[in-house]
C-alpha positions in Angstrom: 0.1 -0.1 0.0 2.8 2.3 0.7 4.4 1.6 -2.4 0.7 2.7 -4.1 0.9 5.9 -2.3 4.2 6.5 -3.8 3.3 6.0 -7.2 0.2 8.2 -7.0 2.1 11.1 -5.4 4.3 10.8 -8.7 1.2 10.8 -10.9 -0.3 14.0 -9.1 2.9 16.0 -9.9 2.6 15.3 -13.7 -1.1 15.2 -14.0 -3.1 16.2 -10.8 -6.6 15.7 -12.1 -5.3 11.7 -13.5 -3.9 11.5 -10.0 -6.9 12.8 -8.1 -9.1 10.3 -10.0 -6.7 7.4 -9.5 -6.7 8.2 -5.7 -10.2 8.3 -5.7 -10.8 4.9 -7.3 -7.9 3.4 -5.0 -9.8 4.6 -1.7 -13.1 2.9 -2.9 -10.7 -0.4 -3.3 -9.2 -0.2 0.0 -12.4 0.5 1.9 -14.0 -2.8 0.4 -14.4 -5.5 2.6 -11.9 -8.3 3.1 -14.8 -10.7 3.4 -18.6 -10.7 3.0 -20.6 -9.4 0.1 -18.7 -7.4 -2.2 -19.9 -5.8 -5.5 -19.6 -2.8 -7.7 -21.7 -0.1 -6.6 -21.6 1.3 -10.5 -22.3 5.1 -11.5 -25.1 6.7 -9.9 -28.5 5.6 -10.9 -30.4 8.0 -13.2 -34.1 8.1 -13.7 -35.8 10.1 -16.2 -38.7 12.3 -15.4 -40.8 13.1 -18.3 -43.5 15.0 -16.7 -41.3 17.2 -15.0 -40.9 20.7 -16.8 -37.8 21.5 -18.0 -36.1 24.5 -16.6 -32.8 26.4 -16.8 -29.9 24.7 -15.0 -31.5 21.1 -15.3 -29.8 18.2 -16.1 -31.2 16.5 -19.4 -31.0 13.6 -22.1 -31.8 14.4 -25.6 -34.8 12.1 -26.8 -34.8 10.2 -30.0 -37.4 11.2 -32.8 -40.5 10.1 -32.5 -41.1 6.9 -33.7 -37.8 5.8 -33.5 -37.2 2.5 -31.1 -33.5 3.6 -31.0 -31.8 3.7 -27.7 -31.3 7.5 -28.1 -28.3 9.6 -26.5 -27.5 8.5 -22.9 -25.2 11.7 -22.3 -26.1 14.2 -20.0 -26.4 17.5 -20.8 -26.9 21.0 -18.9 -29.7 23.5 -19.8 -28.0 27.0 -20.1 -30.8 29.0 -21.6 -34.5 28.4 -22.5 -35.9 30.7 -25.6 -39.1 31.0 -27.7 -38.8 29.2 -30.9 -41.6 29.3 -34.1 -42.8 25.7 -33.0 -42.2 26.1 -29.3 -39.3 26.6 -26.7 -35.8 25.9 -27.4 -33.2 25.1 -25.2 -29.5 25.9 -25.2 -28.0 23.0 -24.0 -24.3 21.7 -23.3 -22.5 18.6 -22.8 -21.4 17.4 -19.2 -18.9 15.8 -17.6 -16.2 16.4 -20.8 -13.3 18.0 -21.1 -14.0 19.5 -24.7 -17.0 21.9 -24.9 -19.8 20.5 -26.9 -23.2 22.5 -27.2 -26.2 22.7 -29.4 -29.8 23.8 -29.5 -32.9 21.5 -28.8 -36.5 21.7 -29.0 -37.5 21.4 -25.3 -40.2 19.2 -26.2 -37.1 16.8 -27.3 -35.7 16.8 -23.8 -36.3 14.9 -20.7 -35.3 15.8 -16.9 -32.6 13.6 -15.6 -32.3 13.1 -11.9 -29.5 11.2 -10.3 -29.7 9.0 -6.9 -27.2 11.9 -5.1 -29.1 14.9 -6.4 -30.8 16.8 -4.1 -34.8 16.9 -4.5 -37.6 18.7 -3.0 -40.4 16.9 -3.4 -44.0 17.5 -3.4 -47.4 15.6 -4.5 -50.2 16.3 -6.7 -53.6 14.4 -5.9 -55.0 12.5 -8.7 -57.9 11.2 -7.2 -59.4 9.5 -4.3 -62.0 6.8 -2.9 -63.6 7.6 0.2 -65.9 4.9 2.0 -64.1 4.6 5.4 -65.7 7.7 7.4 -63.0 9.2 9.6 -60.4 6.2 9.2 -57.0 7.4 8.1 -56.1 7.5 4.4 -54.1 4.8 2.4 -52.0 6.7 0.0 -50.5 5.6 -3.8 -47.7 7.2 -5.0 -46.6 7.2 -8.5 -43.2 7.7 -8.6 -39.4 6.4 -8.9 -39.1 4.7 -5.7 -35.8 5.8 -4.4 -37.0 9.7 -4.6 -40.5 8.5 -3.0 -38.4 7.1 -0.2 -36.6 10.3 0.3 -40.2 12.3 0.6 -41.0 9.7 3.3 -38.1 10.7 5.2 -39.8 13.8 6.0 -43.3 12.3 6.9 -42.2 8.8 8.2 -39.2 8.7 9.7 -38.9 5.8 12.4 -42.6 5.6 12.0 -43.2 2.5 9.8 -44.2 -0.8 11.5 -43.7 -3.0 8.3 -42.0 -2.6 5.2 -43.4 -5.4 2.5 -41.3 -5.3 -0.9 -41.3 -7.5 -3.5 -38.5 -6.2 -5.6 -37.5 -7.4 -9.5 -36.2 -11.0 -9.5 -33.5 -10.1 -11.8 -34.2 -12.9 -13.8 -33.0 -11.3 -16.8 -36.2 -11.5 -18.7 -36.2 -7.6 -19.1 -38.1 -7.4 -15.9 -36.4 -4.1 -14.6 -34.4 -1.2 -15.8 -30.8 0.3 -14.3 -30.1 3.9 -15.8 -33.3 3.4 -17.9 -31.9 0.3 -19.7 -33.2 -2.9 -19.4 -30.9 -5.5 -17.4 -30.2 -8.5 -19.8 -29.3 -12.0 -18.9 -25.9 -11.3 -20.8 -25.1 -8.4 -18.6 -21.8 -9.3 -16.6 -22.9 -6.8 -13.9 -26.3 -8.1 -13.8 -26.4 -8.9 -10.0 -23.7 -6.0 -8.8 -26.5 -3.6 -10.6 -29.4 -5.3 -8.6 -27.4 -5.0 -5.2 -26.7 -1.5 -5.8 -30.3 -0.4 -6.6 -31.3 -2.9 -3.7 -28.6 -1.1 -1.3 -29.5 2.3 -1.8 -33.4 1.8 -0.9 -32.6 -0.4 2.0 -30.5 2.4 3.5 -33.4 4.7 3.2 -35.9 1.9 4.6 -34.0 1.6 7.8 -34.4 5.2 8.3 -38.3 4.7 8.1 -38.5 1.7 10.3 -39.5 2.0 13.8 -35.9 0.8 15.7 -37.8 -0.6 18.6 -40.3 -2.9 17.0 -40.6 -3.4 13.5 -40.0 -5.7 10.3 -38.6 -5.9 6.9 -40.2 -8.3 4.6 -38.6 -9.1 1.1 -39.5 -11.9 -0.9 -37.3 -13.2 -3.7 -36.6 -16.4 -5.8 -33.5 -18.5 -6.4 -31.8 -16.1 -8.6 -30.7 -13.6 -6.1 -31.7 -15.1 -2.4 -28.1 -15.8 -1.4 -26.5 -12.1 -2.5 -29.8 -10.6 -0.6 -29.4 -12.8 2.5 -25.7 -11.6 2.9 -26.6 -7.9 2.0 -29.3 -7.8 4.7 -26.8 -9.1 6.9 -24.4 -6.3 6.3 -26.7 -3.9 6.2 -28.7 -4.6 9.4 -26.4 -6.4 11.9 -28.7 -5.2 14.6 -31.9 -7.2 13.3 -32.4 -10.9 13.6 -33.2 -12.3 10.3 -35.2 -15.5 9.3 -36.0 -16.9 5.9 -39.2 -18.7 5.3 -39.8 -21.0 2.2 -43.2 -20.5 0.6 -45.1 -22.9 -1.9 -46.5 -20.4 -4.8 -47.0 -22.7 -7.2 -47.9 -26.4 -6.8 -47.7 -27.2 -10.4 -44.0 -26.2 -10.2 -42.3 -24.0 -12.8 -40.1 -26.2 -15.1 -36.0 -25.1 -14.8 -33.8 -26.3 -17.8 -31.4 -28.8 -16.6 -32.8 -28.3 -13.0 -35.5 -29.1 -10.7 -38.9 -27.3 -10.9 -39.6 -24.5 -8.6 -42.6 -24.3 -6.7 -41.5 -21.8 -4.0 -39.9 -18.6 -3.3 -38.2 -17.1 -0.3 -39.5 -14.6 2.3 -36.9 -12.8 4.7 -37.8 -11.3 7.7 -35.6 -8.8 9.1 -37.0 -7.9 12.9 -35.8 -5.2 14.5 -36.2 -4.3 18.6 -38.9 -6.5 20.2 -40.3 -7.3 17.0 -41.6 -10.9 16.6 -44.1 -13.3 14.6 -47.3 -13.6 16.8 -49.0 -16.8 17.6 -52.2 -16.7 15.5 -55.5 -18.7 14.9 -54.4 -20.7 12.0 -55.8 -23.7 10.0 -54.4 -27.1 10.7 -52.8 -27.1 7.2 -50.4 -24.4 8.8 -48.8 -27.4 11.1 -49.7 -30.6 9.5 -46.0 -31.4 9.4 -45.9 -31.2 13.0 -47.7 -34.7 13.4 -49.5 -35.2 16.8 -48.3 -31.7 18.0 -51.9 -29.8 16.6 -54.7 -32.7 16.3 -57.3 -30.7 18.0 -56.4 -32.4 21.3 -54.2 -30.9 24.1 -50.8 -32.0 24.0 -48.5 -33.7 26.7 -45.0 -33.9 26.3 -42.3 -35.9 27.5 -40.7 -34.6 30.8 -37.4 -36.4 29.9 -35.4 -34.1 27.4 -35.0 -35.3 23.9 -33.6 -33.8 21.0 -30.2 -31.8 21.8 -28.6 -31.3 25.6 -30.0 -34.5 26.5 -27.0 -36.1 29.0 -26.7 -35.5 32.7 -23.8 -33.7 32.4 -25.7 -31.0 29.9 -28.2 -29.7 32.8 -26.8 -31.5 36.2 -29.6 -29.7 38.2 -32.1 -31.8 36.2 -31.3 -35.0 37.3 -33.3 -36.0 40.1 -35.8 -38.5 41.5 -39.4 -38.5 41.2 -41.2 -40.7 43.7 -44.4 -42.7 42.5 -46.8 -44.9 44.4 -46.9 -47.8 42.4 -50.6 -49.1 43.3 -52.0 -45.3 42.5 -49.5 -43.8 40.0 -49.6 -41.0 42.3 -46.6 -38.8 42.7 -45.6 -38.8 46.5 -42.9 -36.3 46.7 -39.9 -35.2 44.4 -36.4 -35.1 45.2 -33.4 -32.5 45.0 -31.0 -32.9 42.3 -28.3 -35.7 43.0 -24.9 -34.8 43.3 -22.5 -35.7 40.1 -21.2 -38.6 42.2 -24.4 -40.0 43.0 -26.0 -42.7 40.3 -28.8 -43.8 42.7 -31.8 -42.1 44.1 -32.4 -42.8 47.8 -35.0 -45.7 48.5 -38.2 -44.3 49.9 -40.2 -47.3 50.9 -43.6 -47.7 48.9 -42.5 -45.8 46.1 -40.8 -46.2 42.8 -38.1 -43.7 42.4 -38.0 -42.6 38.6 -34.9 -41.2 37.0 -34.3 -39.8 33.8 -32.9 -42.5 32.1 -32.5 -42.8 28.8 -33.5 -45.8 26.3 -30.1 -47.0 26.0 -29.4 -46.8 29.9 -27.5 -43.7 29.7 -28.3 -40.9 32.1 -30.3 -38.1 30.8 -32.0 -34.9 32.4 -35.7 -33.6 33.3 -36.9 -30.6 31.3 -37.6 -29.0 34.3 -36.2 -28.2 38.0 -37.2 -29.7 41.0 -38.4 -26.4 41.9 -40.2 -25.8 38.6 -41.6 -29.5 38.7 -43.3 -28.9 42.1 -44.7 -25.5 40.9 -46.3 -27.0 37.7 -47.3 -30.2 39.4 -49.6 -27.8 41.8 -50.9 -26.2 38.5 -52.2 -29.7 37.4 -49.3 -29.8 34.7 -48.0 -33.1 35.5 -49.5 -36.5 34.7 -48.3 -40.1 34.9 -48.4 -42.7 32.4 -47.6 -46.5 32.4 -47.9 -48.7 35.5 -45.7 -50.6 37.7 -45.1 -53.6 35.5 -44.2 -51.4 32.1 -42.8 -48.8 34.2 -43.7 -45.3 34.4 -43.4 -42.1 32.2 -43.6 -38.4 33.3 -46.1 -35.9 30.9 -45.8 -32.4 31.1 -48.1 -29.6 29.6 -45.4 -27.0 28.0 -46.2 -23.3 28.5 -47.6 -23.2 25.1 -50.3 -25.9 25.7 -51.1 -24.4 29.3 -51.6 -21.2 27.5 -54.4 -22.7 25.2 -56.3 -23.7 28.7 -55.8 -20.2 30.1 -57.5 -18.3 27.1 -60.2 -20.4 27.1 -59.5 -22.4 23.8 -59.9 -25.8 26.4 -62.5 -26.2 29.1 -61.2 -28.0 32.4 -64.0 -31.1 33.2 -62.0 -33.1 35.6 -58.6 -34.1 37.1 -56.4 -37.1 37.2 -54.7 -38.8 40.1 -51.9 -36.2 40.6 -54.4 -33.1 40.1 -53.6 -33.2 36.1 -56.0 -31.2 34.1 -58.5 -33.4 31.7 -59.8 -30.9 29.3 -62.2 -30.8 26.0 -62.1 -28.0 23.3 -64.1 -25.1 23.9 -67.2 -24.8 21.8 -67.5 -26.3 18.6 -64.1 -27.3 17.1 -63.5 -24.5 13.9 -60.5 -26.2 12.8 -58.1 -23.3 13.9 -55.6 -23.5 16.4 -53.4 -20.9 18.0 -49.7 -21.3 16.8 -46.8 -19.9 15.4 -45.9 -22.0 12.1 -42.6 -23.4 10.9 -40.4 -22.1 8.1 -41.9 -24.1 5.7 -45.2 -22.6 4.4 -47.2 -25.2 1.9 -50.7 -23.5 2.2 -53.4 -23.9 -0.4 -54.2 -20.1 0.0 -50.8 -19.3 -1.0 -51.1 -20.2 -4.7 -50.2 -17.3 -6.8 -51.7 -18.4 -10.1 -55.2 -19.1 -8.3 -55.1 -16.1 -5.6 -52.8 -13.7 -7.8 -52.9 -14.0 -11.5 -56.8 -15.1 -11.5 -58.0 -12.9 -8.8 -56.4 -9.9 -10.1 -58.3 -10.9 -13.2 -61.3 -10.8 -11.4 -61.1 -7.3 -10.3 -59.4 -5.9 -13.8 -60.7 -8.1 -16.6 -58.5 -8.0 -19.5 -55.6 -6.4 -17.8 -52.2 -8.1 -18.1 -49.6 -8.0 -14.9 -46.7 -10.6 -14.3 -46.7 -12.8 -11.6 -48.9 -10.9 -9.0 -48.5 -12.3 -5.3 -51.2 -14.4 -3.8 -53.5 -11.9 -1.8 -53.5 -14.6 1.3 -49.9 -14.9 1.3 -49.4 -11.3 1.7 -52.1 -11.1 4.2 -50.7 -13.9 6.4 -47.0 -12.2 6.2 -48.2 -9.2 7.5 -50.5 -10.7 9.9 -48.0 -12.2 12.3 -46.8 -8.7 12.7 -49.4 -6.5 12.8 -52.2 -8.6 14.4 -51.6 -6.6 17.7 -51.4 -3.2 16.2 -54.3 -2.0 14.7 -53.0 1.2 13.7 -49.9 0.0 12.4 -48.3 1.8 9.0 -47.5 -0.4 6.5 -45.3 0.4 3.5 -44.7 -0.9 0.2 -42.4 0.6 -2.4 -42.4 -1.9 -4.9 -46.0 -2.0 -4.8 -46.7 -3.4 -8.6 -50.3 -4.3 -8.8 -51.4 -3.3 -5.1 -51.7 -6.5 -3.5 -50.2 -5.2 -0.1 -52.8 -2.5 0.1 -55.5 -5.0 -0.7 -54.2 -7.5 2.2 -54.0 -4.4 4.4 -57.8 -3.9 3.9 -58.4 -7.4 4.9 -56.7 -7.1 8.0 -58.6 -4.3 8.9 -62.1 -5.8 8.2 -61.4 -8.7 10.3 -60.7 -6.8 13.4 -61.5 -3.2 12.9 -58.3 -2.1 12.6 -57.3 1.3 11.1 -53.8 0.4 9.8 -52.6 2.3 6.8 -50.6 1.5 3.5 -48.7 3.6 1.8 -47.8 2.1 -2.0 -45.2 3.3 -4.3 -45.0 2.6 -7.9 -43.6 3.8 -10.9 -45.7 4.2 -14.2 -43.4 2.1 -16.4 -45.2 0.1 -19.4 -43.7 -3.6 -20.0 -40.8 -4.0 -22.7 -43.4 -5.2 -25.2 -45.8 -2.6 -24.8 -42.9 0.2 -24.9 -42.1 -0.7 -28.5 -45.8 -0.8 -29.7 -46.2 2.5 -28.2 -43.0 4.0 -29.6 -43.6 3.0 -33.1 -46.8 4.8 -32.9 -44.9 8.0 -32.2 -45.6 8.1 -28.3 -43.1 8.9 -25.8 -43.0 8.7 -21.8 -45.1 11.6 -20.6 -47.6 11.5 -23.4 -51.0 11.0 -21.9 -51.7 7.9 -23.8 -48.6 6.3 -22.9 -48.9 7.1 -19.3 -52.1 5.4 -19.5 -50.7 2.1 -19.9 -48.4 2.5 -17.0 -48.6 0.1 -14.0 -49.8 2.9 -11.5 -52.4 4.0 -14.0 -53.7 0.7 -15.6 -52.8 -1.6 -12.7 -52.2 -0.3 -9.1 -54.5 2.6 -8.8 -57.8 0.9 -10.7 -57.2 -2.1 -8.4 -57.4 -0.5 -5.3 -60.3 1.3 -6.5 -62.2 -1.6 -7.4 -61.5 -3.6 -4.4 -62.6 -0.9 -2.0 -65.9 -0.1 -3.8 -66.8 -3.6 -5.1 -67.2 -2.2 -8.6 -64.9 -2.7 -11.4 -63.4 -0.2 -13.9 -66.3 -1.2 -16.2 -69.2 -0.5 -13.6 -69.9 -4.1 -12.8 -69.7 -5.8 -9.5 -66.9 -7.9 -8.9 -67.9 -11.2 -9.0 -67.0 -13.8 -6.3 -66.2 -14.5 -2.7 -62.9 -13.9 -0.7 -61.9 -17.2 1.0 -60.0 -19.1 3.8 -60.2 -16.8 7.1 -62.7 -14.4 6.1 -65.1 -15.1 3.7 -67.5 -12.7 2.2 -68.7 -11.0 -1.4 -66.1 -9.0 -2.8 -68.9 -7.1 -4.4 -69.1 -5.3 -0.7 -66.0 -3.7 -0.9 -63.9 -2.5 2.0 -64.7 0.7 4.6 -61.6 2.2 3.8 -60.0 5.7 2.4 -57.4 6.0 -0.2 -55.8 8.9 -2.2 -53.7 8.7 -5.5 -50.5 11.0 -5.8 -48.0 11.9 -8.3 -44.2 13.1 -7.0 -43.2 16.6 -8.3 -40.0 18.2 -7.8 -39.8 21.6 -6.8 -37.3 24.2 -6.3 -36.1 25.1 -2.9 -36.5 28.8 -3.9 -40.4 28.3 -4.3 -40.6 26.2 -1.3 -38.8 28.5 1.1 -41.1 31.4 -0.3 -44.3 29.7 -0.1 -44.9 29.6 -3.8 -45.4 25.9 -3.9 -47.6 25.2 -0.9 -50.2 23.2 -2.7 -47.8 20.6 -3.6 -46.2 20.3 -0.3 -49.4 20.3 1.7 -50.1 16.5 1.1 -46.6 16.0 3.0 -47.6 17.8 5.7 -51.1 16.0 6.1 -49.1 12.7 5.7 -46.6 13.7 8.7 -50.0 14.3 10.5 -51.2 11.0 10.1 -53.0 11.1 6.7 -56.4 11.6 8.3 -59.2 14.2 8.0 -59.4 17.3 6.1 -56.2 18.8 4.5 -55.0 22.4 4.0 -54.4 22.8 0.5 -54.2 26.4 0.3 -52.7 29.2 2.7 -55.2 30.3 5.0 -56.6 33.9 4.4 -56.7 34.8 8.0 -52.9 33.6 8.7 -53.7 30.3 10.3 -55.5 27.1 10.0 -56.5 24.2 12.0 -57.6 20.8 10.9 -58.4 17.3 12.7 -54.7 16.3 13.1 -52.8 19.5 12.3 -52.5 23.1 12.3 -50.6 25.9 10.2 -49.8 29.3 11.1 -48.5 31.4 8.4 -48.7 35.3 10.1 -47.0 34.9 13.5 -48.8 38.3 14.6 -52.0 35.7 14.7 -50.1 33.2 17.0 -52.6 33.9 19.8 -55.5 32.6 18.3 -53.6 29.7 16.6 -52.2 28.4 19.8 -55.7 28.6 21.2 -57.1 26.7 18.8 -54.8 23.8 18.7 -54.9 23.7 22.6 -58.8 23.1 22.3 -58.1 20.2 19.9 -57.4 16.8 21.3 -56.7 15.1 18.3 -54.1 17.7 16.6 -50.6 16.1 16.5 -48.3 18.6 14.5 -48.4 22.4 14.5 -46.4 23.9 11.4 -45.0 27.2 12.0 -44.1 29.2 8.8 -41.1 31.5 9.9 -37.4 32.3 9.2 -36.8 33.6 12.9 -35.9 30.8 15.2 -36.5 32.9 18.1 -40.0 33.8 17.2 -40.6 29.8 16.2 -39.4 28.6 19.6 -41.6 31.3 21.4 -44.7 30.0 19.7 -43.5 26.2 20.0 -43.2 26.7 24.1 -47.2 27.5 23.9 -48.1 24.2 22.4 -49.6 21.4 24.2 -47.0 18.3 25.2 -48.6 16.0 22.7 -48.2 18.5 19.6 -45.1 18.5 17.5 -44.1 21.9 16.5 -42.2 22.1 13.1 -40.6 25.1 11.3 -41.3 25.6 8.0 -39.5 25.6 5.5 -36.3 25.4 7.4 -37.5 21.5 8.7 -38.0 20.4 4.7 -35.2 21.9 3.2 -32.8 20.8 5.9 -34.3 17.3 5.9 -33.8 16.8 1.9 -30.0 18.4 1.9 -29.4 15.9 4.6 -31.0 12.7 2.9 -29.6 13.5 -0.6 -26.5 11.7 -1.5 -27.4 8.6 0.5 
């Protein structure tokens, strides 16, 4: 390394720019891990934003002629000027990142704005519609945007507030299923895997800032193409978490793989933070059929003698003790203390049989409970004796999970055995459900992605083609393990696709009267084949006829509208019933509210001068809980208060504002527009303790300066 440092110094003397470039690359290589997952970060991601108006100073690309299917100029240009032309505005542009200057004049209509991942962005939201059937419940939100920039926007509204992130990212099959820097990543691309990892790493880094660090979970589904790399990436990015991978059967017929076994499953990584853990739920016995006698509808009595691992006496010396049984009645007379290491036999007690944890091969084992714990649980009726004096005796116990079923009323006590052991029967009618937490192998009928993904989607949106939607019930189950006890949870899906995650949240809310919110983010890309057809027709991204075919406008938005209202886009009632855990006609819809937005890119000058308030206002509303009315216009009287937040624009009216906020029990946030920190502090001190005071637009601009370049 010292030799390389000397050589770099020599290069710098001859060519300072070359020396600095080499030194920068050297530092990147030197900072790499010596073990674990190493991959190329590539040049920064760039996304074309055709609906963003072109402004002076913008970074742009020159589009190919309309109707041309050629790739087009991928170089980046700077807009130096915009002037009127005979057939529309003309931009003077110069090429970026080159030594030799190159400039030209191009019609503004032939330019597209380009944002790179490290660029500063100042986002806004424009509402494109809503559906309201949920009364005063919070709104679910759907954001049409490149997901990296939408995640940046959420760092202002939901930093540390998200309970679950569920994502189904592109599986990187090489089948033109996703783009990197506006190009489809082909199977032959030598950097296919590292591009995918670079894309995921940037979004997972933002995810970390959104998740509640004390109790939240990140769920990522993936297939065999990237699961190994994804697992390593998650381990490296979230060392403080607990990670488990589950296998989910999604296609009973199995998908053929050339020269390989057919694939019928995919994988879900559960990345758990803080106190997060899967909850025990009421599940069908299908979930635990592999556990044999564990879930037969009867209470399970386990052997007291330990089996499996750590079964030797030396593994748990304190659990090697005698249990004295009266042979004729099978009654436990007393429980001895732990034997000393040198003691191989229990003391003889006349009229009893001393039972020790001796294994079938004659070796010394151990009991699962200590003498003290055994006595306590014996008194609770959690111990019974099997066998007889001729065959020998066996001790059975009720473990905590089984005893809990009696305590929560799943089983009724209808008698007691010789040792006070509980005799129970199931409470009421057997509904076929048991309270349990499943294993890591999910083989559930309702998780069939063909039947309850593709075919179900065609029920809501007849004639709409969307590749590989998830099973509604598989997503519902995955979420349910973590939000069944959180009726106001916030769930985020930033690869929302067909909108299955939001749909699953609607079902969870209907089952228990919850007020959970789902934030769905998806772009409005069209498929590769559709892109060719539209291009040949002379259309471009940004044209209304093109955008109508995009994922968000053609699939995500209409699906969410349809399932809430129970009416298809053509005005027909949905035919069919939901199945499994909650059966009812799909035409009933859901009592939910949802609003649809498109992300915009604003100027910090217009933001700070209160000139873009209408586009910032949805972010203020979302930060306050996405509930109730929204202040979309600057209040004429200098302040306004709605259900969950207030806005003060004229500090001379602060007394009336503070009084109104104090009278409301539901206001969570007070936005105060001022450049004077002392006056902001003076007003914020008058706020009730439960109200968060936020200074505009300092908090907004500072947040996005801090977040950009992650």
